[in-house]
TORDRENMI-853806 format. One record per atom (N, C-alpha, C, O): residue in three letters; x, y, z. Coordinates in steps of 0.1 Angstrom, whole numbers, padded with zeros to 4 digits, always signed. Atoms other than C-alpha are relative to their C-alpha. Last residue first. Example, Ala and Ser with C-alpha at 12.3 -4.5 7.8 and 13.67 -1.06 7.14 Angstrom:
BEGIN
ser-0009-0011+0000
ser+0137-0011+0071
ser-0008+0011+0008
ser-0003+0022+0009
ala+0009-0012+0000
ala+0123-0045+0078
ala+0009+0012+0000
ala+0019+0012+0007
REM end
This chain:
BEGIN
ala-0009+0004+0012
ala+0044-0280+0063
ala+0000-0015-0001
ala+0006-0020-0010
asn-0014-0002-0002
asn+0014-0273+0086
asn+0008-0005-0012
asn+0003-0011-0021
ser-0009+0003+0010
ser-0023-0269+0082
ser+0014+0003+0003
ser+0017+0014+0008
gly-0008+0012-0003
gly-0043-0271+0114
gly+0009-0003-0011
gly+0016-0014-0010
ser-0002+0003-0014
ser-0069-0246+0102
ser+0007-0013+0001
ser+0004-0024-0005
thr+0008+0011-0004
thr-0064-0237+0066
thr+0003-0005+0014
thr+0014-0007+0017
leu-0006+0009-0010
leu-0049-0203+0064
leu-0009-0011+0004
leu-0019-0010+0012
leu-0009+0009+0006
leu-0062-0189+0032
leu+0006-0010+0010
leu+0009-0021+0006
gly+0008+0012+0004
gly-0093-0173+0047
gly+0009-0010-0006
gly+0005-0022-0009
ala+0006+0006-0011
ala-0071-0149+0066
ala-0007-0012-0003
ala-0007-0022+0004
gly-0009+0010-0007
gly-0049-0143+0036
gly-0007-0007+0011
gly-0004-0019+0014
cys-0002+0012+0009
cys-0075-0127+0014
cys+0007-0010+0008
cys+0003-0022+0008
arg+0014+0004+0001
arg-0085-0103+0042
arg+0000-0012-0009
arg-0008-0021-0007
val+0003+0010-0010
val-0048-0103+0049
val-0014-0004+0000
val-0018-0015+0005
pro-0003+0014+0004
pro-0041-0087+0016
pro-0004-0010+0010
pro-0007-0021+0007
cys-0011+0002+0008
cys-0060-0056+0028
cys+0004-0014-0003
cys-0005-0023-0002
ala+0000-0009+0011
ala-0088-0040+0047
ala+0012-0002-0009
ala+0017+0008-0014
ser+0013+0000+0007
ser-0099-0064+0074
ser+0000+0008-0013
ser-0010+0008-0020
asp+0003+0013+0004
asp-0064-0073+0087
asp-0013-0001-0008
asp-0016-0010-0015
thr+0004+0009-0011
thr-0055-0037+0087
thr-0004-0013-0005
thr-0005-0015-0017
val+0002+0013+0006
val-0037-0013+0063
val-0002-0010+0012
val+0007-0014+0019
pro-0010+0010-0003
pro-0041+0021+0079
pro-0004-0013-0007
pro-0016-0016-0009
pro+0005+0010-0010
pro-0062+0046+0061
pro+0010-0010+0003
pro+0018-0014-0006
thr+0000+0013+0006
thr-0042+0074+0045
thr-0005-0010+0010
thr+0001-0011+0020
cys+0014+0005+0002
cys-0053+0106+0061
cys+0000-0013-0007
cys-0011-0017-0011
glu-0001+0012+0008
glu-0020+0117+0077
glu-0014-0006-0002
glu-0019-0011+0008
met-0001+0012-0008
met-0027+0152+0091
met+0001-0012-0010
met-0003-0010-0022
thr+0007+0011+0006
thr-0020+0186+0075
thr+0002-0013+0008
thr+0013-0015+0014
thr+0005+0008-0011
thr-0008+0213+0098
thr-0008-0012-0005
thr-0017-0017+0002
gly-0011+0006-0008
gly+0016+0232+0076
gly-0005-0008+0011
gly+0002-0013+0019
ser+0002-0004-0014
ser-0013+0253+0063
ser+0011-0005+0009
ser+0013+0000+0020
ser-0006-0013-0003
ser-0002+0253+0027
ser-0001+0003+0014
ser+0006+0013+0019
phe-0015+0001-0002
phe-0007+0215+0023
phe+0006+0014+0004
phe+0017+0014+0009
asp-0005-0013+0000
asp-0045+0219+0028
asp+0015+0000+0003
asp+0019+0003+0015
phe-0004-0005+0013
phe-0054+0184+0016
phe+0007+0014+0001
phe+0015+0017-0008
cys-0009+0008+0009
cys-0057+0162+0046
cys+0007+0008-0011
cys+0018+0006-0014
lys-0012+0003-0008
lys-0070+0187+0072
lys+0010-0009-0008
lys+0022-0009-0005
phe-0008-0012-0002
phe-0092+0202+0045
phe+0013-0004+0008
phe+0024+0001+0006
ala-0007-0003+0013
ala-0106+0168+0035
ala+0010+0011+0002
ala+0021+0010-0003
tyr-0009+0010+0002
tyr-0115+0159+0071
tyr+0009+0002-0012
tyr+0021+0001-0012
val-0010-0002-0010
val-0132+0192+0076
val+0011-0010-0001
val+0023-0006-0001
leu-0007-0012+0005
leu-0151+0186+0044
leu+0011+0004+0009
leu+0022+0007+0005
glu-0009+0005+0010
glu-0160+0151+0056
glu+0008+0012-0006
glu+0019+0010-0010
ser-0011+0007-0007
ser-0174+0167+0088
ser+0010-0006-0010
ser+0022-0006-0007
val-0010-0010-0005
val-0193+0192+0067
val+0011-0007+0007
val+0023-0003+0006
ser+0005-0007-0012
ser-0210+0163+0048
ser+0011+0010+0004
ser+0022+0010-0001
ala+0014+0001+0000
ala-0207+0144+0015
ala-0006+0007+0012
ala-0019+0007+0014
ala+0005-0001-0014
ala-0172+0156+0007
ala-0015-0001+0000
ala-0022+0006-0007
his+0008+0012-0002
his-0159+0145-0027
his-0005-0001+0014
his-0006-0012+0020
leu-0006+0008-0010
leu-0133+0172-0026
leu-0007-0012+0004
leu-0004-0019+0013
lys-0014+0003+0003
lys-0143+0186-0059
lys+0007-0008+0010
lys+0016-0016+0007
glu-0001+0009+0011
glu-0180+0183-0053
glu+0014-0004-0003
glu+0017-0016-0005
phe+0004+0013-0004
phe-0180+0197-0018
phe+0002-0010-0011
phe+0006-0021-0009
ile-0010+0005-0009
ile-0159+0227-0030
ile-0004-0015+0004
ile+0004-0024+0004
ser-0011+0004+0009
ser-0182+0233-0060
ser+0011-0006+0009
ser+0017-0016+0005
ala+0004+0012+0008
ala-0213+0233-0038
ala+0012-0005-0008
ala+0014-0017-0009
arg+0001+0012-0009
arg-0196+0257-0013
arg-0003-0013-0008
arg+0003-0023-0005
his-0013+0004-0003
his-0185+0281-0041
his+0000-0013+0009
his+0007-0022+0007
lys-0006+0006+0012
lys-0220+0282-0054
lys+0014-0005+0003
lys+0017-0016-0001
lys+0006+0013+0002
lys-0234+0288-0019
lys+0005-0007-0012
lys+0008-0019-0012
val-0006+0009-0009
val-0209+0316-0013
val-0006-0014-0002
val+0002-0024-0001
thr-0013+0003+0006
thr-0220+0333-0045
thr+0007-0010+0010
thr+0014-0019+0005
asp+0002+0009+0011
asp-0256+0331-0033
asp+0013-0005-0006
asp+0015-0016-0010
pro+0002+0014-0006
pro-0245+0347+0000
pro-0003-0010-0011
pro+0002-0022-0009
arg+0014+0004-0002
arg-0233+0377-0021
arg-0001-0014+0006
arg+0008-0023+0003
ile+0006+0006+0012
ile-0196+0388-0017
ile-0015-0004+0004
ile-0018-0003+0015
asp+0007-0011+0008
asp-0178+0411+0007
asp-0005-0006-0013
asp-0003+0000-0024
leu-0006-0001+0013
leu-0154+0383+0019
leu-0006+0011-0009
leu-0002+0013-0021
val-0015-0001-0002
val-0162+0387+0056
val+0007+0002-0014
val+0016+0010-0015
lys-0004-0013-0006
lys-0199+0395+0049
lys+0015+0002+0001
lys+0021+0012-0003
ala+0003-0010+0010
ala-0204+0366+0025
ala+0004+0014+0005
ala+0010+0022-0002
ile-0011+0000+0010
ile-0187+0343+0050
ile-0001+0011-0010
ile+0008+0017-0015
glu-0012-0005-0006
glu-0211+0353+0077
glu+0012+0000-0009
glu+0019+0010-0009
thr+0002-0015-0001
thr-0241+0348+0054
thr+0012+0006+0007
thr+0017+0017+0002
asn-0001-0006+0013
asn-0229+0313+0043
asn-0001+0015+0001
asn+0007+0023-0005
gly+0011+0002+0009
gly-0222+0301+0078
gly+0001+0008-0012
gly+0010+0016-0014
cys+0008-0012+0004
cys-0189+0300+0096
cys-0011-0004-0009
cys-0010-0013-0017
gly+0013+0000-0006
gly-0177+0268+0114
gly-0009+0012-0004
gly-0020+0015+0001
asp+0000-0007-0012
asp-0140+0271+0109
asp-0014+0002+0007
asp-0015+0007+0018
val-0006+0009-0009
val-0142+0245+0082
val+0000+0006+0014
val-0001-0001+0024
leu+0009+0010-0003
leu-0166+0267+0064
leu+0005-0010+0010
leu-0002-0014+0019
his+0010-0006-0008
his-0142+0296+0066
his-0011-0010+0004
his-0016-0011+0015
lys-0006-0002-0013
lys-0114+0274+0053
lys-0010+0006+0010
lys-0010+0003+0021
gly+0000+0013-0007
gly-0137+0263+0024
gly+0006+0001+0014
gly+0001-0005+0023
val+0013+0003-0004
val-0144+0299+0014
val+0000-0013+0008
val-0007-0014+0019
val+0003-0010-0011
val-0107+0307+0013
val-0014-0003+0005
val-0015-0004+0018
lys-0008+0004-0012
lys-0100+0275-0007
lys-0002+0009+0012
lys-0003+0005+0023
glu+0006+0011-0006
glu-0128+0283-0031
glu+0007-0005+0013
glu+0001-0010+0022
arg+0011-0004-0007
arg-0114+0317-0037
arg-0007-0011+0007
arg-0012-0010+0018
pro-0004-0007-0012
pro-0080+0303-0046
pro-0012+0005+0008
pro-0012+0004+0020
thr-0005-0014+0003
thr-0097+0279-0070
thr+0005+0007+0013
thr+0001+0002+0023
leu+0008-0011-0006
leu-0100+0242-0060
leu+0007+0014-0005
leu+0019+0015-0006
ala+0011-0003+0009
ala-0086+0216-0085
ala-0008+0012+0006
ala-0016+0018-0002
asn-0004-0009+0010
asn-0053+0217-0067
asn-0011+0004-0010
asn-0010+0014-0017
trp-0003-0014-0006
trp-0069+0202-0036
trp+0004+0010-0011
trp-0001+0021-0010
asn+0013-0006-0004
asn-0084+0173-0056
asn+0002+0014+0006
asn-0005+0023+0002
ala+0007-0004+0012
ala-0051+0166-0074
ala-0013+0006+0004
ala-0017+0016-0003
glu-0006-0012+0005
glu-0032+0167-0041
glu-0007+0005-0013
glu-0009+0017-0015
gln+0003-0012-0008
gln-0055+0143-0025
gln+0005+0013-0006
gln-0002+0023-0007
trp+0014-0003+0002
trp-0053+0119-0054
trp-0004+0012+0008
trp-0011+0021+0003
arg+0001-0006+0013
arg-0015+0120-0053
arg-0014+0004-0003
arg-0017+0015-0009
lys-0005-0014-0001
lys-0017+0114-0015
lys+0000+0007-0014
lys-0003+0019-0015
val+0010-0008-0006
val-0040+0084-0020
val+0005+0015+0001
val-0003+0024-0001
asn+0011-0002+0009
asn-0017+0068-0045
asn-0010+0009+0006
asn-0016+0018-0001
ile-0004-0007+0012
ile+0015+0072-0025
ile-0012+0004-0009
ile-0014+0015-0013
lys-0004-0013-0004
lys+0000+0061+0008
lys+0004+0009-0012
lys-0001+0020-0013
ile+0012-0007-0004
ile-0017+0032-0008
ile+0003+0014+0004
ile-0004+0023+0000
his+0007-0004+0013
his+0015+0021-0025
his-0013+0008+0003
his-0016+0017-0004
his-0009-0010+0007
his+0035+0020+0008
his-0007+0005-0012
his-0008+0017-0014
ser+0000-0013-0007
ser+0007+0003+0027
ser+0007+0011-0007
ser+0003+0022-0007
cys+0013-0007+0002
cys+0003-0023+0000
cys-0001+0013+0007
cys-0005+0023+0002
val+0000-0005+0014
val+0040-0032+0001
val-0013+0007-0003
val-0013+0018-0010
gln-0010-0011+0001
gln+0040-0035+0039
gln+0000+0006-0014
gln-0001+0019-0015
lys+0006-0011-0008
lys+0008-0056+0041
lys+0009+0012-0002
lys+0004+0024-0003
ala+0010-0005+0009
ala+0022-0079+0013
ala-0006+0013+0007
ala-0009+0022+0000
ala-0007-0007+0011
ala+0054-0084+0034
ala-0011+0007-0009
ala-0009+0018-0013
asp-0006-0012-0006
asp+0033-0093+0065
asp+0007+0008-0011
asp+0006+0021-0011
met+0010-0010-0002
met+0012-0115+0043
met+0005+0012+0007
met+0001+0023+0004
leu+0005-0005+0012
leu+0041-0135+0029
leu-0010+0012+0002
leu-0009+0022-0004
ala-0010-0007+0006
ala+0058-0140+0062
ala-0004+0007-0013
ala-0001+0019-0015
lys-0002-0012-0008
lys+0026-0150+0079
lys+0011+0009-0006
lys+0009+0021-0007
met+0010-0010+0004
met+0019-0174+0050
met+0001+0013+0008
met-0002+0023+0003
met-0002-0005+0013
met+0052-0191+0055
met-0010+0010-0004
met-0007+0021-0009
ser-0011-0010+0000
ser+0048-0193+0092
ser+0003+0006-0013
ser+0007+0017-0014
lys+0005-0012-0007
lys+0014-0210+0088
lys+0011+0011+0001
lys+0008+0022-0002
phe+0009-0008+0009
phe+0027-0234+0062
phe-0004+0013+0006
phe-0005+0023+0000
thr+0014+0005+0001
thr+0054-0245+0086
thr-0007+0008-0010
thr-0003+0019-0014
phe+0010-0009-0005
phe+0091-0239+0081
phe-0014-0006-0002
phe-0016-0015-0010
pro+0014+0004+0004
pro+0122-0261+0078
pro-0010+0010+0006
pro-0009+0014+0017
arg+0004+0014+0001
arg+0138-0239+0066
arg+0005-0009+0012
arg+0016-0006+0017
ile-0010+0010-0003
ile+0141-0203+0077
ile-0006-0014-0001
ile-0016-0018+0005
leu+0008+0012-0003
leu+0120-0176+0062
leu+0010-0011+0001
leu+0016-0015-0009
phe-0006+0013+0003
phe+0138-0142+0063
phe-0010-0011+0004
phe-0017-0010+0014
asn+0010+0010+0001
asn+0126-0106+0061
asn+0006-0013-0004
asn+0012-0015-0015
val+0006+0003-0013
val+0149-0079+0074
val-0009-0012+0000
val-0013-0017+0011
ser+0012+0009+0001
ser+0173-0070+0047
ser-0005-0004+0013
ser+0003-0005+0023
gly+0013-0006+0000
gly+0194-0039+0053
gly-0012-0009-0002
gly-0023-0005+0000
asn+0002-0008+0012
asn+0230-0048+0044
asn-0014+0006-0001
asn-0018+0013-0011
gln-0008-0011-0002
gln+0237-0062+0079
gln-0001+0011-0011
gln+0001+0022-0009
leu+0006-0007-0011
leu+0208-0086+0074
leu+0008+0013+0003
leu+0002+0024+0005
leu+0012-0007+0006
leu+0222-0096+0041
leu-0007+0009+0010
leu-0011+0020+0008
arg-0006-0011+0008
arg+0256-0103+0058
arg-0012+0007-0007
arg-0011+0020-0008
leu-0004-0010-0009
leu+0237-0124+0084
leu+0006+0012-0007
leu+0003+0024-0004
ala+0012-0008-0004
ala+0219-0143+0057
ala+0004+0011+0010
ala-0002+0022+0009
leu+0004-0008+0012
leu+0253-0152+0041
leu-0013+0008+0004
leu-0014+0020+0001
cys-0009-0011+0001
cys+0266-0164+0075
cys-0004+0009-0011
cys-0003+0022-0010
ala+0003-0010-0010
ala+0235-0185+0081
ala+0009+0012-0001
ala+0005+0023+0001
ile-0004-0013+0005
ile+0240-0203+0048
ile-0003+0011+0010
ile-0007+0022+0006
lys-0013+0001+0007
lys+0240-0239+0061
lys+0005+0014-0005
lys+0017+0016-0007
glu-0011-0002-0009
glu+0213-0231+0087
glu+0014+0000-0008
glu+0023+0006-0003
asp-0001+0011-0009
asp+0187-0226+0060
asp+0012+0002+0008
asp+0020+0011+0006
val-0013+0005-0003
val+0174-0197+0040
val+0000-0012+0009
val-0011-0016+0013
val+0001+0013-0006
val+0144-0183+0022
val+0014-0006+0002
val+0021-0007-0007
tyr-0010+0010+0004
tyr+0148-0146+0017
tyr-0002-0013+0007
tyr-0003-0014+0019
val-0001+0010-0010
val+0116-0125+0018
val+0010-0010-0005
val+0008-0017-0015
val-0007+0012+0004
val+0119-0093-0001
val+0001-0010+0011
val+0005-0006+0022
gln+0002+0010-0011
gln+0095-0064+0002
gln+0006-0013-0005
gln-0001-0020-0012
gln+0011+0009+0002
gln+0108-0036-0021
gln-0001-0010+0012
gln+0008-0010+0020
asp+0012-0007-0002
asp+0129-0005-0015
asp-0013-0009-0002
asp-0024-0004-0002
leu+0001-0005-0014
leu+0160-0025-0009
leu-0013+0007+0003
leu-0018+0006+0014
thr+0013+0003-0005
thr+0155-0043-0043
thr-0002+0004+0015
thr-0012+0000+0022
gln+0011-0005+0009
gln+0184-0031-0063
gln-0014-0002+0005
gln-0023+0004-0001
glu+0000-0015+0001
glu+0208-0033-0034
glu-0011+0005-0009
glu-0016+0016-0007
asn+0005-0006-0013
asn+0198-0069-0026
asn-0001+0015-0001
asn-0010+0021+0004
phe+0015+0001+0000
phe+0202-0079-0063
phe-0006+0007+0013
phe-0016+0013+0012
ser+0005-0009+0010
ser+0238-0066-0062
ser-0015+0000-0001
ser-0021+0011-0002
phe+0000-0013-0006
phe+0243-0084-0029
phe-0003+0011-0010
phe-0008+0021-0006
ile+0010-0001-0011
ile+0231-0117-0043
ile+0000+0014+0005
ile-0011+0020+0007
glu+0013-0004+0006
glu+0250-0113-0076
glu-0010+0002+0011
glu-0020+0010+0009
gln+0000-0014+0001
gln+0283-0115-0057
gln-0013+0006-0006
gln-0017+0017-0003
glu+0004-0007-0013
glu+0274-0150-0046
glu+0000+0015-0002
glu-0009+0021+0005
his-0012-0003-0008
his+0274-0163-0082
his-0004+0008+0012
his-0014+0016+0012
glu-0011+0008+0006
glu+0248-0181-0103
glu+0012+0003+0008
glu+0020-0007+0010
phe-0011-0008+0005
phe+0219-0168-0082
phe+0011-0009-0005
phe+0013-0020+0001
ala+0005-0009+0011
ala+0184-0181-0074
ala+0011+0008-0007
ala+0008+0015-0016
met+0003+0007+0012
met+0198-0211-0055
met-0004+0009-0012
met-0004+0005-0023
pro-0006-0009+0010
pro+0216-0191-0028
pro-0004-0005-0014
pro+0002+0000-0024
leu-0015-0002-0001
leu+0192-0184-0013
leu+0007-0014+0002
leu+0002-0022+0009
asp-0006+0011-0005
asp+0156-0189-0026
asp+0015+0002+0000
asp+0021+0004-0010
val-0013+0003+0007
val+0140-0155-0030
val+0007-0012+0007
val+0009-0012+0019
val-0005+0012-0008
val+0104-0147-0022
val+0012-0006-0007
val+0010-0011-0018
leu-0010+0009+0006
leu+0096-0112-0037
leu+0004-0011+0011
leu+0007-0008+0022
val-0007+0006-0011
val+0064-0093-0028
val+0010-0011-0006
val+0005-0019-0014
glu-0003+0013-0002
glu+0053-0071-0056
glu+0006-0004+0014
glu+0012+0005+0020
met+0000-0001-0015
met+0036-0041-0069
met+0002-0014+0005
met-0007-0022+0004
met+0013-0005-0005
met+0045-0045-0106
met+0002+0002+0015
met+0013+0003+0020
arg+0000-0002-0014
arg+0077-0051-0126
arg-0014+0006+0004
arg-0019+0015-0002
glu+0008-0012-0003
glu+0077-0066-0160
glu-0002+0001+0015
glu-0007-0008+0021
ser+0014+0001+0002
ser+0105-0092-0162
ser-0007+0013+0002
ser-0001+0023+0007
cys+0003-0003+0014
cys+0142-0087-0168
cys-0015+0000-0002
cys-0020+0003-0013
leu-0003-0014+0002
leu+0149-0084-0130
leu-0003+0004-0015
leu-0004+0016-0018
phe+0009-0010-0006
phe+0130-0116-0125
phe+0003+0014-0003
phe-0006+0022-0007
asp+0013+0001+0008
asp+0150-0136-0150
asp-0010+0010+0006
asp-0017+0016-0002
ser-0002-0007+0013
ser+0183-0123-0134
ser-0013+0000-0008
ser-0016+0009-0015
ala+0002-0015-0002
ala+0170-0134-0100
ala+0002+0008-0012
ala-0005+0018-0014
ser-0011-0006-0006
ser+0166-0170-0113
ser-0003+0015+0003
ser-0013+0020-0002
lys-0010+0010-0002
lys+0140-0195-0125
lys+0012+0006+0008
lys+0018-0001+0016
his-0011-0003+0008
his+0111-0171-0121
his+0012-0009+0004
his+0014-0012+0016
thr-0012+0007-0003
thr+0076-0178-0108
thr+0011+0004-0010
thr+0009+0007-0022
leu-0008+0001+0012
leu+0045-0156-0106
leu+0014-0007+0003
leu+0019-0004+0014
val-0013+0006-0001
val+0019-0160-0079
val+0007-0001-0014
val+0001-0007-0023
arg-0010-0011-0003
arg-0011-0137-0077
arg+0014-0005-0001
arg+0023+0004-0001
his-0002-0009+0011
his-0034-0161-0095
his+0009+0011+0002
his+0014+0018-0007
gly-0008+0006+0011
gly-0027-0188-0069
gly+0002+0010-0011
gly+0013+0010-0017
leu-0013-0007+0000
leu-0041-0167-0040
leu+0009-0004-0012
leu+0018+0003-0016
gly+0001-0013+0005
gly-0078-0175-0043
gly+0013+0008-0001
gly+0014+0019-0005
val+0011-0003+0009
val-0079-0205-0021
val+0001+0014-0004
val+0000+0023+0004
thr+0006-0013+0000
thr-0048-0218-0004
thr-0011+0001-0010
thr-0012-0007-0020
lys+0006-0003-0012
lys-0035-0252+0006
lys-0006+0014+0001
lys-0010+0018+0012
gln+0008+0011-0006
gln-0026-0269-0026
gln-0008+0004+0012
gln-0019-0001+0014
gln+0009+0006+0009
gln-0012-0241-0048
gln-0010-0010+0007
gln-0022-0010+0003
ile+0009-0010+0005
ile+0004-0220-0021
ile-0011-0006-0009
ile-0023-0003-0007
his+0009-0004-0012
his+0019-0250-0003
his-0010+0010-0005
his-0022+0009-0001
ile+0009+0011-0002
ile+0032-0264-0037
ile-0010+0004+0012
ile-0022+0001+0011
arg+0010+0000+0011
arg+0048-0231-0046
arg-0011-0010+0003
arg-0023-0008+0001
val+0008-0011-0001
val+0066-0228-0013
val-0012+0000-0010
val-0023+0003-0007
asp+0008+0002-0012
asp+0079-0263-0014
asp-0010+0011+0002
asp-0021+0009+0006
cys+0011+0010+0002
cys+0090-0260-0050
cys-0009-0001+0012
cys-0021-0002+0011
leu+0007+0000-0013
leu+0110-0228-0044
leu-0012-0010-0002
leu-0024-0006+0000
pro+0007+0013-0001
pro+0135-0235-0072
pro-0008-0001+0013
pro-0004-0010+0021
gly-0008+0012-0003
gly+0145-0198-0076
gly-0009-0012+0001
gly-0021-0011-0001
ile-0012+0000+0008
ile+0125-0166-0075
ile+0010-0011+0005
ile+0014-0011+0016
leu-0009+0011-0005
leu+0089-0168-0064
leu+0012-0001-0009
leu+0011-0004-0021
his-0009+0006+0009
his+0072-0135-0072
his+0009-0010+0007
his+0016-0006+0016
ile-0011+0007-0006
ile+0041-0127-0052
ile+0009-0005-0011
ile+0004-0012-0020
arg-0003+0014+0005
arg+0017-0101-0067
arg+0012-0005+0008
arg+0020+0002+0014
trp-0013+0005-0004
trp+0000-0069-0055
trp+0001-0015-0004
trp-0008-0022-0006
glu-0011+0000+0010
glu-0028-0055-0077
glu+0013-0006+0005
glu+0022-0009-0004
glu+0002+0009+0010
glu-0060-0063-0058
glu+0012-0002-0009
glu+0013-0012-0017
asn+0000+0013-0006
asn-0049-0046-0026
asn-0002-0011-0011
asn+0002-0023-0009
val-0014+0004-0003
val-0041-0015-0045
val+0001-0014+0005
val+0010-0021+0001
lys-0007+0001+0013
lys-0076-0014-0060
lys+0014-0004+0002
lys+0019-0013-0004
ala+0004+0013+0005
ala-0092-0020-0025
ala+0007-0003-0013
ala+0012-0014-0016
val-0007+0010-0008
val-0073+0009-0010
val-0003-0014-0006
val+0007-0022-0008
lys-0014-0001+0004
lys-0085+0031-0039
lys+0009-0010+0008
lys+0018-0017+0002
glu-0001+0007+0013
glu-0120+0020-0033
glu+0014+0000-0005
glu+0018-0010-0011
ala+0001+0014-0002
ala-0116+0029+0004
ala+0000-0008-0013
ala+0006-0019-0014
ile-0013+0005-0005
ile-0104+0063-0005
ile+0000-0015+0002
ile+0009-0022-0002
gln-0009+0000+0012
gln-0136+0067-0027
gln+0014-0004+0005
gln+0021-0011-0003
phe+0003+0012+0008
phe-0157+0056+0003
phe+0009+0000-0012
phe+0014-0011-0016
lys-0006+0012-0006
lys-0140+0081+0026
lys-0003-0013-0008
lys+0006-0022-0009
leu-0014-0001+0000
leu-0147+0110+0002
leu+0006-0013+0006
leu+0015-0020+0000
ser-0007-0007-0010
ser-0183+0101-0003
ser+0015-0001-0001
ser+0020-0010-0007
thr-0007+0009-0008
thr-0199+0091-0035
thr+0009+0007+0010
thr+0016+0017+0006
met-0014-0001+0002
met-0224+0117-0047
met+0008-0010+0009
met+0004-0012+0021
REM end
């Protein structure tokens, strides 16, 4: 049986494979850097002539890189777009000429800016930091849904037996407490381990701490997005040593 932690790791890997970069506006310099100086990232990059083109496209798990103000026909569109994408990871590319506009966006909740002229390394850091955030958000959602589905698959009796197992009780002790046969406890135990994908008692304890939403003491079991377990694993190899703009 595949262990609980391994299955969570698989879900993390799936999320990390799905994120995309959307270049919005005439971002020739960004596009050229990605195409010429990276390996394996090009397939993630989609381009859009304007913000309105992007908003009409199929939406996925994305990092948006927006050329200000070139991606918009009118300035008021910028703030409408900003409001529509506040829950996404948007990197605005700006220069000193539009510092006041960038300040207004900052006041409206935007936090990611790439200031021209920039180096390849600073550009990749901005993209990977944004990718890390978007992946972390989706991993948390996906894993929690999976946790809830696993927990809800347990019967009320299995939940009771599982709590006793987590407390360190043996099959015979649980049978006495619940006034059932030890063989029945063994069947419940096997079913619990299978439904929660637990390969050991320690993983069962981990699963209950994550899944038992009725206890009020659940812990956050979504694995952190680290440099070795997410977009940066792709990105780390992308940074060509000594590469600058």
